[in-house]
N, C-alpha and C positions, 0 to 999 in steps of 0.2 A: 479501684485504685483511688487514692486520695488526691484532692486538688490542692493547688498552691505550691509554694516553693519550700523545699526541705530546709530545716534550720541549718544543717551542715552543707548547704548548697555549694559553697566554695570548696570545702574539703572534697566533696563528691566530684566536682568539676576537675579539680587538680589531680585527683587519683585517676580519672579517665584520661586526662591529658598526659599524665606521666608516661604512659606507654609511647607517646609520640616523641619523647626525649631520647629514646634508645638510639644509640650510635650518633648522637648529636654532641655538640661542643658547648662549653660554658662561655665561649668567647663573647657572645651577645651580652653577657653580664659583666664583661671586663675581667674575667678570671682566666688565667693561663693554667688550665687543668687538662689532663688527658680526656679524650672523648668518653662518653657514657657507654659502657659495655653492656650493661643490663639494668633493668629496673627491678629493685628488690622489694620484698614486703616491708611495710612500715609499722606493722603492729609489733609491740614488744611486751607480750603478756608476762606478768610476773605475779606470783603469789608467794609472799615471803613472811615468815614469822620468826626468822632467826635474829639473834642479837649479836652483832659483830663487835668485837673489842680489839682495838689496836693497842700497840704497846704504849705509845706516848703521843699526846697532842698538846703542843705548847702554844701559848699566845706570846708573840714576840713584841718588842718595843715599838715596831713600826705598824702594829695592829694586823700583821699577817699571822697565819698559823703554820706551825711546823709539825708535820706528821712524821714520826720516827717509828719504824717498825723493824724488828730484828728477825732475820731469816738465816738459816744455815746454807740455803741455796737460793739462787736467783732464777725463779721459774716463771714461765708465762702465766701459770695459774695464780701465782702471787701477784703479778702485775695487774691481772684482772681484778683480784681482791682489792688492791689499792685504789683502782678506779672506782670500785664500789664504795670504799671508805670515803673517798673524796666527794662522791655524789651525795652520800648520806650527811657528811659534814656540811656541805653547801645547803642542802635542804633544811637541816636543823637550824643553822644560823640564819638562814633567810626567814624561816618561820618566826624565829625569836626576835630578829632585829631588822627584817626587811632589807638586809645588806648581804651581798655575796662576798665572802671573805677571800683574800688572797691566800693560797695554800702552797707551801713548799713541802716536798716529800723526799725523804731519804730512806733508801732500802738498805 
């Protein structure tokens, strides 16, 4: 077994401690939320090579962006797709400009 402190020591500590948060409240943080029912996995594995194309992305005069996408139905799957669009827009503009843009979405 190696000696010393792991580089991710705080991450490891908080993962171990997270189990103790079960059935606790966020009141100590000043947040009025329901009690914690369960501690869920925090890993979000993703391997993706798909290219998403939205219908329209506009830059508005106030320097926010408007995402406009046309759908024949309003489904949960489409809403998840829009969250992915927004995450990719934010990542792209942050990489290019180190600014996180304001985004408006219309379905």
